[in-house]
PDB file of N, CA, C and O in Angstrom:
ATOM      1  N   MET A   1       0.945  61.002  25.584  1.00  0.00           N
ATOM      2  CA  MET A   1       2.031  61.654  26.262  1.00  0.00           C
ATOM      3  C   MET A   1       2.306  62.989  25.578  1.00  0.00           C
ATOM      4  O   MET A   1       2.410  63.061  24.354  1.00  0.00           O
ATOM      5  N   ARG A   2       2.420  64.013  26.359  1.00  0.00           N
ATOM      6  CA  ARG A   2       2.746  65.331  25.817  1.00  0.00           C
ATOM      7  C   ARG A   2       4.132  65.693  26.300  1.00  0.00           C
ATOM      8  O   ARG A   2       4.395  65.718  27.502  1.00  0.00           O
ATOM      9  N   ARG A   3       5.013  65.973  25.367  1.00  0.00           N
ATOM     10  CA  ARG A   3       6.373  66.342  25.728  1.00  0.00           C
ATOM     11  C   ARG A   3       6.797  67.503  24.848  1.00  0.00           C
ATOM     12  O   ARG A   3       6.707  67.438  23.622  1.00  0.00           O
ATOM     13  N   VAL A   4       7.257  68.557  25.485  1.00  0.00           N
ATOM     14  CA  VAL A   4       7.763  69.701  24.744  1.00  0.00           C
ATOM     15  C   VAL A   4       9.180  69.945  25.226  1.00  0.00           C
ATOM     16  O   VAL A   4       9.403  70.201  26.409  1.00  0.00           O
ATOM     17  N   ALA A   5      10.128  69.867  24.323  1.00  0.00           N
ATOM     18  CA  ALA A   5      11.523  70.154  24.644  1.00  0.00           C
ATOM     19  C   ALA A   5      11.922  71.399  23.881  1.00  0.00           C
ATOM     20  O   ALA A   5      11.576  71.551  22.710  1.00  0.00           O
ATOM     21  N   GLN A   6      12.643  72.286  24.530  1.00  0.00           N
ATOM     22  CA  GLN A   6      12.994  73.515  23.853  1.00  0.00           C
ATOM     23  C   GLN A   6      14.313  74.056  24.326  1.00  0.00           C
ATOM     24  O   GLN A   6      14.826  73.664  25.374  1.00  0.00           O
ATOM     25  N   ASP A   7      14.864  74.968  23.537  1.00  0.00           N
ATOM     26  CA  ASP A   7      16.076  75.690  23.908  1.00  0.00           C
ATOM     27  C   ASP A   7      15.727  77.061  24.481  1.00  0.00           C
ATOM     28  O   ASP A   7      16.574  77.697  25.108  1.00  0.00           O
ATOM     29  N   SER A   8      14.515  77.518  24.280  1.00  0.00           N
ATOM     30  CA  SER A   8      14.111  78.849  24.709  1.00  0.00           C
ATOM     31  C   SER A   8      12.754  78.757  25.385  1.00  0.00           C
ATOM     32  O   SER A   8      11.753  78.519  24.710  1.00  0.00           O
ATOM     33  N   SER A   9      12.692  78.937  26.701  1.00  0.00           N
ATOM     34  CA  SER A   9      11.430  78.784  27.416  1.00  0.00           C
ATOM     35  C   SER A   9      10.408  79.832  27.002  1.00  0.00           C
ATOM     36  O   SER A   9       9.209  79.562  27.068  1.00  0.00           O
ATOM     37  N   ALA A  10      10.828  81.002  26.584  1.00  0.00           N
ATOM     38  CA  ALA A  10       9.879  82.033  26.143  1.00  0.00           C
ATOM     39  C   ALA A  10       9.126  81.566  24.908  1.00  0.00           C
ATOM     40  O   ALA A  10       7.950  81.887  24.739  1.00  0.00           O
ATOM     41  N   MET A  11       9.799  80.805  24.040  1.00  0.00           N
ATOM     42  CA  MET A  11       9.158  80.344  22.818  1.00  0.00           C
ATOM     43  C   MET A  11       8.091  79.292  23.113  1.00  0.00           C
ATOM     44  O   MET A  11       7.136  79.160  22.347  1.00  0.00           O
ATOM     45  N   ALA A  12       8.234  78.538  24.207  1.00  0.00           N
ATOM     46  CA  ALA A  12       7.295  77.465  24.527  1.00  0.00           C
ATOM     47  C   ALA A  12       5.888  77.988  24.741  1.00  0.00           C
ATOM     48  O   ALA A  12       4.924  77.259  24.506  1.00  0.00           O
ATOM     49  N   MET A  13       5.743  79.208  25.172  1.00  0.00           N
ATOM     50  CA  MET A  13       4.428  79.756  25.466  1.00  0.00           C
ATOM     51  C   MET A  13       3.838  80.504  24.279  1.00  0.00           C
ATOM     52  O   MET A  13       2.691  80.950  24.335  1.00  0.00           O
ATOM     53  N   SER A  14       4.601  80.644  23.221  1.00  0.00           N
ATOM     54  CA  SER A  14       4.132  81.438  22.094  1.00  0.00           C
ATOM     55  C   SER A  14       3.602  80.581  20.962  1.00  0.00           C
ATOM     56  O   SER A  14       3.825  79.372  20.903  1.00  0.00           O
ATOM     57  N   SER A  15       2.903  81.238  20.081  1.00  0.00           N
ATOM     58  CA  SER A  15       2.440  80.604  18.853  1.00  0.00           C
ATOM     59  C   SER A  15       3.500  80.802  17.783  1.00  0.00           C
ATOM     60  O   SER A  15       4.300  81.736  17.846  1.00  0.00           O
ATOM     61  N   VAL A  16       3.493  79.916  16.807  1.00  0.00           N
ATOM     62  CA  VAL A  16       4.365  80.056  15.656  1.00  0.00           C
ATOM     63  C   VAL A  16       3.522  79.901  14.407  1.00  0.00           C
ATOM     64  O   VAL A  16       2.417  79.360  14.458  1.00  0.00           O
ATOM     65  N   GLN A  17       4.036  80.369  13.295  1.00  0.00           N
ATOM     66  CA  GLN A  17       3.374  80.240  12.000  1.00  0.00           C
ATOM     67  C   GLN A  17       4.071  79.125  11.245  1.00  0.00           C
ATOM     68  O   GLN A  17       5.288  79.172  11.064  1.00  0.00           O
ATOM     69  N   LEU A  18       3.315  78.108  10.794  1.00  0.00           N
ATOM     70  CA  LEU A  18       3.877  77.012  10.027  1.00  0.00           C
ATOM     71  C   LEU A  18       3.412  77.098   8.583  1.00  0.00           C
ATOM     72  O   LEU A  18       2.231  77.329   8.320  1.00  0.00           O
ATOM     73  N   GLU A  19       4.335  76.914   7.649  1.00  0.00           N
ATOM     74  CA  GLU A  19       4.022  76.926   6.219  1.00  0.00           C
ATOM     75  C   GLU A  19       4.349  75.565   5.635  1.00  0.00           C
ATOM     76  O   GLU A  19       5.402  74.996   5.924  1.00  0.00           O
ATOM     77  N   GLY A  20       3.448  75.042   4.816  1.00  0.00           N
ATOM     78  CA  GLY A  20       3.670  73.753   4.177  1.00  0.00           C
ATOM     79  C   GLY A  20       3.396  72.599   5.117  1.00  0.00           C
ATOM     80  O   GLY A  20       2.904  72.798   6.227  1.00  0.00           O
ATOM     81  N   GLY A  21       3.712  71.399   4.676  1.00  0.00           N
ATOM     82  CA  GLY A  21       3.475  70.217   5.502  1.00  0.00           C
ATOM     83  C   GLY A  21       2.019  69.807   5.506  1.00  0.00           C
ATOM     84  O   GLY A  21       1.244  70.280   4.675  1.00  0.00           O
ATOM     85  N   PRO A  22       1.630  68.936   6.426  1.00  0.00           N
ATOM     86  CA  PRO A  22       0.246  68.464   6.489  1.00  0.00           C
ATOM     87  C   PRO A  22      -0.730  69.602   6.792  1.00  0.00           C
ATOM     88  O   PRO A  22      -0.392  70.549   7.502  1.00  0.00           O
ATOM     89  N   SER A  23      -1.927  69.498   6.254  1.00  0.00           N
ATOM     90  CA  SER A  23      -2.909  70.573   6.457  1.00  0.00           C
ATOM     91  C   SER A  23      -3.260  70.757   7.928  1.00  0.00           C
ATOM     92  O   SER A  23      -3.617  71.863   8.334  1.00  0.00           O
ATOM     93  N   GLY A  24      -3.168  69.713   8.732  1.00  0.00           N
ATOM     94  CA  GLY A  24      -3.468  69.823  10.162  1.00  0.00           C
ATOM     95  C   GLY A  24      -2.444  70.617  10.947  1.00  0.00           C
ATOM     96  O   GLY A  24      -2.682  70.961  12.104  1.00  0.00           O
ATOM     97  N   LEU A  25      -1.310  70.912  10.337  1.00  0.00           N
ATOM     98  CA  LEU A  25      -0.260  71.679  11.019  1.00  0.00           C
ATOM     99  C   LEU A  25       0.010  73.024  10.367  1.00  0.00           C
ATOM    100  O   LEU A  25       0.990  73.682  10.715  1.00  0.00           O
ATOM    101  N   SER A  26      -0.815  73.447   9.446  1.00  0.00           N
ATOM    102  CA  SER A  26      -0.582  74.715   8.747  1.00  0.00           C
ATOM    103  C   SER A  26      -1.170  75.880   9.519  1.00  0.00           C
ATOM    104  O   SER A  26      -2.137  75.726  10.264  1.00  0.00           O
ATOM    105  N   GLY A  27      -0.578  77.038   9.332  1.00  0.00           N
ATOM    106  CA  GLY A  27      -1.093  78.251   9.952  1.00  0.00           C
ATOM    107  C   GLY A  27      -0.500  78.496  11.319  1.00  0.00           C
ATOM    108  O   GLY A  27       0.568  77.976  11.644  1.00  0.00           O
ATOM    109  N   SER A  28      -1.183  79.277  12.111  1.00  0.00           N
ATOM    110  CA  SER A  28      -0.719  79.624  13.447  1.00  0.00           C
ATOM    111  C   SER A  28      -1.047  78.497  14.414  1.00  0.00           C
ATOM    112  O   SER A  28      -2.200  78.079  14.515  1.00  0.00           O
ATOM    113  N   VAL A  29      -0.041  78.003  15.125  1.00  0.00           N
ATOM    114  CA  VAL A  29      -0.249  76.922  16.099  1.00  0.00           C
ATOM    115  C   VAL A  29       0.460  77.258  17.402  1.00  0.00           C
ATOM    116  O   VAL A  29       1.470  77.961  17.409  1.00  0.00           O
ATOM    117  N   LYS A  30      -0.078  76.750  18.501  1.00  0.00           N
ATOM    118  CA  LYS A  30       0.578  76.877  19.805  1.00  0.00           C
ATOM    119  C   LYS A  30       1.344  75.591  20.046  1.00  0.00           C
ATOM    120  O   LYS A  30       0.760  74.507  20.050  1.00  0.00           O
ATOM    121  N   LEU A  31       2.632  75.704  20.244  1.00  0.00           N
ATOM    122  CA  LEU A  31       3.467  74.525  20.414  1.00  0.00           C
ATOM    123  C   LEU A  31       3.067  73.702  21.631  1.00  0.00           C
ATOM    124  O   LEU A  31       3.187  72.478  21.611  1.00  0.00           O
ATOM    125  N   THR A  32       2.599  74.345  22.678  1.00  0.00           N
ATOM    126  CA  THR A  32       2.232  73.629  23.891  1.00  0.00           C
ATOM    127  C   THR A  32       0.957  72.805  23.721  1.00  0.00           C
ATOM    128  O   THR A  32       0.657  71.974  24.579  1.00  0.00           O
ATOM    129  N   GLU A  33       0.203  73.005  22.653  1.00  0.00           N
ATOM    130  CA  GLU A  33      -1.019  72.242  22.420  1.00  0.00           C
ATOM    131  C   GLU A  33      -0.774  70.985  21.589  1.00  0.00           C
ATOM    132  O   GLU A  33      -1.698  70.199  21.379  1.00  0.00           O
ATOM    133  N   LEU A  34       0.455  70.785  21.113  1.00  0.00           N
ATOM    134  CA  LEU A  34       0.780  69.621  20.301  1.00  0.00           C
ATOM    135  C   LEU A  34       1.291  68.493  21.194  1.00  0.00           C
ATOM    136  O   LEU A  34       1.792  68.738  22.291  1.00  0.00           O
ATOM    137  N   ASP A  35       1.160  67.247  20.711  1.00  0.00           N
ATOM    138  CA  ASP A  35       1.544  66.092  21.524  1.00  0.00           C
ATOM    139  C   ASP A  35       3.032  66.026  21.847  1.00  0.00           C
ATOM    140  O   ASP A  35       3.402  65.858  23.009  1.00  0.00           O
ATOM    141  N   GLU A  36       3.873  66.154  20.860  1.00  0.00           N
ATOM    142  CA  GLU A  36       5.316  66.061  21.085  1.00  0.00           C
ATOM    143  C   GLU A  36       6.038  67.001  20.143  1.00  0.00           C
ATOM    144  O   GLU A  36       5.897  66.912  18.924  1.00  0.00           O
ATOM    145  N   VAL A  37       6.816  67.906  20.725  1.00  0.00           N
ATOM    146  CA  VAL A  37       7.518  68.922  19.943  1.00  0.00           C
ATOM    147  C   VAL A  37       8.944  69.043  20.463  1.00  0.00           C
ATOM    148  O   VAL A  37       9.175  69.092  21.672  1.00  0.00           O
ATOM    149  N   ILE A  38       9.892  69.091  19.543  1.00  0.00           N
ATOM    150  CA  ILE A  38      11.280  69.365  19.889  1.00  0.00           C
ATOM    151  C   ILE A  38      11.675  70.569  19.046  1.00  0.00           C
ATOM    152  O   ILE A  38      11.531  70.543  17.824  1.00  0.00           O
ATOM    153  N   PHE A  39      12.173  71.630  19.689  1.00  0.00           N
ATOM    154  CA  PHE A  39      12.466  72.818  18.902  1.00  0.00           C
ATOM    155  C   PHE A  39      13.584  73.669  19.459  1.00  0.00           C
ATOM    156  O   PHE A  39      13.942  73.595  20.635  1.00  0.00           O
ATOM    157  N   SER A  40      14.116  74.475  18.570  1.00  0.00           N
ATOM    158  CA  SER A  40      15.053  75.539  18.904  1.00  0.00           C
ATOM    159  C   SER A  40      14.545  76.750  18.123  1.00  0.00           C
ATOM    160  O   SER A  40      13.462  76.701  17.539  1.00  0.00           O
ATOM    161  N   GLU A  41      15.306  77.817  18.110  1.00  0.00           N
ATOM    162  CA  GLU A  41      14.857  78.973  17.330  1.00  0.00           C
ATOM    163  C   GLU A  41      15.060  78.764  15.835  1.00  0.00           C
ATOM    164  O   GLU A  41      14.543  79.541  15.032  1.00  0.00           O
ATOM    165  N   GLU A  42      15.810  77.719  15.443  1.00  0.00           N
ATOM    166  CA  GLU A  42      16.059  77.463  14.025  1.00  0.00           C
ATOM    167  C   GLU A  42      15.212  76.339  13.452  1.00  0.00           C
ATOM    168  O   GLU A  42      14.885  76.363  12.266  1.00  0.00           O
ATOM    169  N   LYS A  43      14.848  75.347  14.275  1.00  0.00           N
ATOM    170  CA  LYS A  43      14.147  74.163  13.766  1.00  0.00           C
ATOM    171  C   LYS A  43      13.058  73.714  14.727  1.00  0.00           C
ATOM    172  O   LYS A  43      13.136  73.942  15.934  1.00  0.00           O
ATOM    173  N   ILE A  44      12.034  73.065  14.161  1.00  0.00           N
ATOM    174  CA  ILE A  44      10.971  72.451  14.952  1.00  0.00           C
ATOM    175  C   ILE A  44      10.740  71.050  14.398  1.00  0.00           C
ATOM    176  O   ILE A  44      10.691  70.860  13.183  1.00  0.00           O
ATOM    177  N   LYS A  45      10.598  70.069  15.290  1.00  0.00           N
ATOM    178  CA  LYS A  45      10.261  68.701  14.909  1.00  0.00           C
ATOM    179  C   LYS A  45       8.993  68.335  15.679  1.00  0.00           C
ATOM    180  O   LYS A  45       8.989  68.329  16.910  1.00  0.00           O
ATOM    181  N   ILE A  46       7.908  68.029  14.943  1.00  0.00           N
ATOM    182  CA  ILE A  46       6.598  67.769  15.549  1.00  0.00           C
ATOM    183  C   ILE A  46       6.162  66.350  15.242  1.00  0.00           C
ATOM    184  O   ILE A  46       6.129  65.945  14.080  1.00  0.00           O
ATOM    185  N   ARG A  47       5.823  65.584  16.286  1.00  0.00           N
ATOM    186  CA  ARG A  47       5.281  64.249  16.056  1.00  0.00           C
ATOM    187  C   ARG A  47       3.879  64.406  15.485  1.00  0.00           C
ATOM    188  O   ARG A  47       3.043  65.121  16.038  1.00  0.00           O
ATOM    189  N   TYR A  48       3.637  63.722  14.362  1.00  0.00           N
ATOM    190  CA  TYR A  48       2.355  63.848  13.686  1.00  0.00           C
ATOM    191  C   TYR A  48       2.066  62.514  13.009  1.00  0.00           C
ATOM    192  O   TYR A  48       2.799  62.102  12.110  1.00  0.00           O
ATOM    193  N   GLY A  49       1.013  61.843  13.430  1.00  0.00           N
ATOM    194  CA  GLY A  49       0.700  60.523  12.877  1.00  0.00           C
ATOM    195  C   GLY A  49       1.805  59.546  13.218  1.00  0.00           C
ATOM    196  O   GLY A  49       2.193  59.430  14.381  1.00  0.00           O
ATOM    197  N   ASN A  50       2.323  58.835  12.214  1.00  0.00           N
ATOM    198  CA  ASN A  50       3.363  57.842  12.466  1.00  0.00           C
ATOM    199  C   ASN A  50       4.763  58.371  12.143  1.00  0.00           C
ATOM    200  O   ASN A  50       5.655  57.595  11.800  1.00  0.00           O
ATOM    201  N   GLY A  51       4.956  59.668  12.250  1.00  0.00           N
ATOM    202  CA  GLY A  51       6.262  60.233  11.954  1.00  0.00           C
ATOM    203  C   GLY A  51       6.465  61.590  12.582  1.00  0.00           C
ATOM    204  O   GLY A  51       5.712  62.015  13.457  1.00  0.00           O
ATOM    205  N   TYR A  52       7.489  62.251  12.120  1.00  0.00           N
ATOM    206  CA  TYR A  52       7.818  63.602  12.579  1.00  0.00           C
ATOM    207  C   TYR A  52       7.857  64.536  11.381  1.00  0.00           C
ATOM    208  O   TYR A  52       8.433  64.208  10.343  1.00  0.00           O
ATOM    209  N   GLU A  53       7.245  65.695  11.531  1.00  0.00           N
ATOM    210  CA  GLU A  53       7.290  66.734  10.510  1.00  0.00           C
ATOM    211  C   GLU A  53       8.388  67.716  10.925  1.00  0.00           C
ATOM    212  O   GLU A  53       8.449  68.142  12.079  1.00  0.00           O
ATOM    213  N   HIS A  54       9.250  68.068   9.975  1.00  0.00           N
ATOM    214  CA  HIS A  54      10.385  68.940  10.250  1.00  0.00           C
ATOM    215  C   HIS A  54      10.164  70.299   9.591  1.00  0.00           C
ATOM    216  O   HIS A  54       9.809  70.386   8.415  1.00  0.00           O
ATOM    217  N   PHE A  55      10.381  71.352  10.369  1.00  0.00           N
ATOM    218  CA  PHE A  55      10.224  72.728   9.908  1.00  0.00           C
ATOM    219  C   PHE A  55      11.484  73.501  10.249  1.00  0.00           C
ATOM    220  O   PHE A  55      12.094  73.265  11.291  1.00  0.00           O
ATOM    221  N   GLU A  56      11.884  74.430   9.373  1.00  0.00           N
ATOM    222  CA  GLU A  56      13.026  75.295   9.630  1.00  0.00           C
ATOM    223  C   GLU A  56      12.581  76.750   9.604  1.00  0.00           C
ATOM    224  O   GLU A  56      11.685  77.129   8.850  1.00  0.00           O
ATOM    225  N   SER A  57      13.215  77.547  10.429  1.00  0.00           N
ATOM    226  CA  SER A  57      12.884  78.966  10.553  1.00  0.00           C
ATOM    227  C   SER A  57      13.180  79.720   9.260  1.00  0.00           C
ATOM    228  O   SER A  57      14.193  79.483   8.601  1.00  0.00           O
ATOM    229  N   ILE A  58      12.283  80.621   8.916  1.00  0.00           N
ATOM    230  CA  ILE A  58      12.517  81.529   7.796  1.00  0.00           C
ATOM    231  C   ILE A  58      12.306  82.945   8.300  1.00  0.00           C
ATOM    232  O   ILE A  58      11.590  83.169   9.277  1.00  0.00           O
ATOM    233  N   HIS A  59      12.921  83.875   7.641  1.00  0.00           N
ATOM    234  CA  HIS A  59      12.722  85.278   8.004  1.00  0.00           C
ATOM    235  C   HIS A  59      11.571  85.797   7.169  1.00  0.00           C
ATOM    236  O   HIS A  59      11.705  85.989   5.960  1.00  0.00           O
ATOM    237  N   ALA A  60      10.439  86.022   7.817  1.00  0.00           N
ATOM    238  CA  ALA A  60       9.244  86.494   7.120  1.00  0.00           C
ATOM    239  C   ALA A  60       8.936  87.915   7.569  1.00  0.00           C
ATOM    240  O   ALA A  60       9.224  88.280   8.709  1.00  0.00           O
ATOM    241  N   PRO A  61       8.358  88.715   6.693  1.00  0.00           N
ATOM    242  CA  PRO A  61       7.969  90.075   7.091  1.00  0.00           C
ATOM    243  C   PRO A  61       6.858  90.029   8.137  1.00  0.00           C
ATOM    244  O   PRO A  61       6.134  89.039   8.246  1.00  0.00           O
ATOM    245  N   LEU A  62       6.735  91.098   8.892  1.00  0.00           N
ATOM    246  CA  LEU A  62       5.652  91.178   9.872  1.00  0.00           C
ATOM    247  C   LEU A  62       4.311  91.017   9.168  1.00  0.00           C
ATOM    248  O   LEU A  62       4.119  91.526   8.064  1.00  0.00           O
ATOM    249  N   GLN A  63       3.390  90.311   9.804  1.00  0.00           N
ATOM    250  CA  GLN A  63       2.066  90.105   9.231  1.00  0.00           C
ATOM    251  C   GLN A  63       1.051  90.923  10.010  1.00  0.00           C
ATOM    252  O   GLN A  63       1.262  91.242  11.180  1.00  0.00           O
ATOM    253  N   ARG A  64      -0.034  91.254   9.366  1.00  0.00           N
ATOM    254  CA  ARG A  64      -1.112  92.004  10.019  1.00  0.00           C
ATOM    255  C   ARG A  64      -2.212  91.055  10.451  1.00  0.00           C
ATOM    256  O   ARG A  64      -2.618  90.175   9.692  1.00  0.00           O
ATOM    257  N   THR A  65      -2.694  91.237  11.678  1.00  0.00           N
ATOM    258  CA  THR A  65      -3.821  90.442  12.162  1.00  0.00           C
ATOM    259  C   THR A  65      -5.108  91.038  11.616  1.00  0.00           C
ATOM    260  O   THR A  65      -5.082  92.085  10.970  1.00  0.00           O
ATOM    261  N   SER A  66      -6.237  90.379  11.871  1.00  0.00           N
ATOM    262  CA  SER A  66      -7.523  90.875  11.373  1.00  0.00           C
ATOM    263  C   SER A  66      -7.872  92.242  11.961  1.00  0.00           C
ATOM    264  O   SER A  66      -8.633  93.001  11.360  1.00  0.00           O
ATOM    265  N   SER A  67      -7.316  92.557  13.134  1.00  0.00           N
ATOM    266  CA  SER A  67      -7.590  93.859  13.743  1.00  0.00           C
ATOM    267  C   SER A  67      -6.644  94.946  13.228  1.00  0.00           C
ATOM    268  O   SER A  67      -6.769  96.111  13.603  1.00  0.00           O
ATOM    269  N   GLY A  68      -5.688  94.554  12.359  1.00  0.00           N
ATOM    270  CA  GLY A  68      -4.760  95.526  11.801  1.00  0.00           C
ATOM    271  C   GLY A  68      -3.455  95.640  12.559  1.00  0.00           C
ATOM    272  O   GLY A  68      -2.545  96.344  12.119  1.00  0.00           O
ATOM    273  N   ALA A  69      -3.343  94.954  13.703  1.00  0.00           N
ATOM    274  CA  ALA A  69      -2.102  94.998  14.478  1.00  0.00           C
ATOM    275  C   ALA A  69      -1.041  94.134  13.805  1.00  0.00           C
ATOM    276  O   ALA A  69      -1.357  93.191  13.079  1.00  0.00           O
ATOM    277  N   GLU A  70       0.224  94.474  14.058  1.00  0.00           N
ATOM    278  CA  GLU A  70       1.300  93.676  13.492  1.00  0.00           C
ATOM    279  C   GLU A  70       1.543  92.450  14.359  1.00  0.00           C
ATOM    280  O   GLU A  70       1.534  92.531  15.587  1.00  0.00           O
ATOM    281  N   SER A  71       1.759  91.323  13.710  1.00  0.00           N
ATOM    282  CA  SER A  71       2.028  90.069  14.406  1.00  0.00           C
ATOM    283  C   SER A  71       3.494  89.712  14.213  1.00  0.00           C
ATOM    284  O   SER A  71       4.016  89.802  13.102  1.00  0.00           O
ATOM    285  N   GLU A  72       4.159  89.308  15.287  1.00  0.00           N
ATOM    286  CA  GLU A  72       5.566  88.950  15.203  1.00  0.00           C
ATOM    287  C   GLU A  72       5.751  87.452  15.398  1.00  0.00           C
ATOM    288  O   GLU A  72       6.723  87.042  16.033  1.00  0.00           O
ATOM    289  N   LEU A  73       4.859  86.625  14.876  1.00  0.00           N
ATOM    290  CA  LEU A  73       4.998  85.185  15.002  1.00  0.00           C
ATOM    291  C   LEU A  73       6.229  84.723  14.247  1.00  0.00           C
ATOM    292  O   LEU A  73       6.482  85.158  13.123  1.00  0.00           O
ATOM    293  N   MET A  74       6.993  83.835  14.871  1.00  0.00           N
ATOM    294  CA  MET A  74       8.108  83.229  14.150  1.00  0.00           C
ATOM    295  C   MET A  74       7.513  82.315  13.099  1.00  0.00           C
ATOM    296  O   MET A  74       6.540  81.609  13.363  1.00  0.00           O
ATOM    297  N   THR A  75       8.094  82.323  11.904  1.00  0.00           N
ATOM    298  CA  THR A  75       7.580  81.522  10.807  1.00  0.00           C
ATOM    299  C   THR A  75       8.557  80.398  10.489  1.00  0.00           C
ATOM    300  O   THR A  75       9.765  80.611  10.386  1.00  0.00           O
ATOM    301  N   PHE A  76       8.005  79.189  10.336  1.00  0.00           N
ATOM    302  CA  PHE A  76       8.787  78.006  10.023  1.00  0.00           C
ATOM    303  C   PHE A  76       8.211  77.359   8.776  1.00  0.00           C
ATOM    304  O   PHE A  76       6.993  77.247   8.633  1.00  0.00           O
ATOM    305  N   ARG A  77       9.089  76.930   7.869  1.00  0.00           N
ATOM    306  CA  ARG A  77       8.669  76.289   6.621  1.00  0.00           C
ATOM    307  C   ARG A  77       8.978  74.796   6.696  1.00  0.00           C
ATOM    308  O   ARG A  77      10.041  74.385   7.160  1.00  0.00           O
ATOM    309  N   TRP A  78       8.018  73.998   6.225  1.00  0.00           N
ATOM    310  CA  TRP A  78       8.162  72.544   6.220  1.00  0.00           C
ATOM    311  C   TRP A  78       9.302  72.143   5.299  1.00  0.00           C
ATOM    312  O   TRP A  78       9.404  72.635   4.175  1.00  0.00           O
ATOM    313  N   VAL A  79      10.175  71.232   5.785  1.00  0.00           N
ATOM    314  CA  VAL A  79      11.310  70.788   4.974  1.00  0.00           C
ATOM    315  C   VAL A  79      11.327  69.272   4.767  1.00  0.00           C
ATOM    316  O   VAL A  79      12.095  68.772   3.946  1.00  0.00           O
ATOM    317  N   GLY A  80      10.496  68.544   5.496  1.00  0.00           N
ATOM    318  CA  GLY A  80      10.475  67.096   5.290  1.00  0.00           C
ATOM    319  C   GLY A  80       9.806  66.344   6.412  1.00  0.00           C
ATOM    320  O   GLY A  80       9.362  66.917   7.407  1.00  0.00           O
ATOM    321  N   ARG A  81       9.746  65.018   6.217  1.00  0.00           N
ATOM    322  CA  ARG A  81       9.094  64.136   7.174  1.00  0.00           C
ATOM    323  C   ARG A  81       9.974  62.921   7.383  1.00  0.00           C
ATOM    324  O   ARG A  81      10.587  62.425   6.438  1.00  0.00           O
ATOM    325  N   THR A  82      10.041  62.437   8.616  1.00  0.00           N
ATOM    326  CA  THR A  82      10.704  61.171   8.904  1.00  0.00           C
ATOM    327  C   THR A  82       9.717  60.270   9.602  1.00  0.00           C
ATOM    328  O   THR A  82       8.857  60.742  10.346  1.00  0.00           O
ATOM    329  N   LYS A  83       9.834  58.952   9.367  1.00  0.00           N
ATOM    330  CA  LYS A  83       8.947  57.987  10.022  1.00  0.00           C
ATOM    331  C   LYS A  83       9.554  57.550  11.351  1.00  0.00           C
ATOM    332  O   LYS A  83      10.773  57.551  11.521  1.00  0.00           O
ATOM    333  N   ILE A  84       8.697  57.182  12.278  1.00  0.00           N
ATOM    334  CA  ILE A  84       9.137  56.679  13.574  1.00  0.00           C
ATOM    335  C   ILE A  84       9.619  55.245  13.367  1.00  0.00           C
ATOM    336  O   ILE A  84       8.941  54.436  12.734  1.00  0.00           O
ATOM    337  N   ALA A  85      10.801  54.943  13.911  1.00  0.00           N
ATOM    338  CA  ALA A  85      11.349  53.586  13.798  1.00  0.00           C
ATOM    339  C   ALA A  85      10.513  52.623  14.631  1.00  0.00           C
ATOM    340  O   ALA A  85      10.079  52.946  15.736  1.00  0.00           O
ATOM    341  N   GLU A  86      10.300  51.442  14.078  1.00  0.00           N
ATOM    342  CA  GLU A  86       9.494  50.452  14.807  1.00  0.00           C
ATOM    343  C   GLU A  86      10.352  49.433  15.491  1.00  0.00           C
ATOM    344  O   GLU A  86       9.835  48.530  16.148  1.00  0.00           O
TER     345      GLU A  86
END
């Protein structure tokens, strides 16, 4: 089941930068490609394995892509994990 819940529809189509957490969720990711995501502009909760990974927004400087262009990806830092209740 794929479910994406959001407060901002523009953000649903964009990529975000994730820092920390499991290696499978690090770097630039498209939220719409993940199985289950709940997010706002301040927090993201991603279902991963048998739990949820929690990320909070940080203010990061603009990053440069390999072509030299500036990237304005929102950056979120991992803050913890919760297990799914059985």
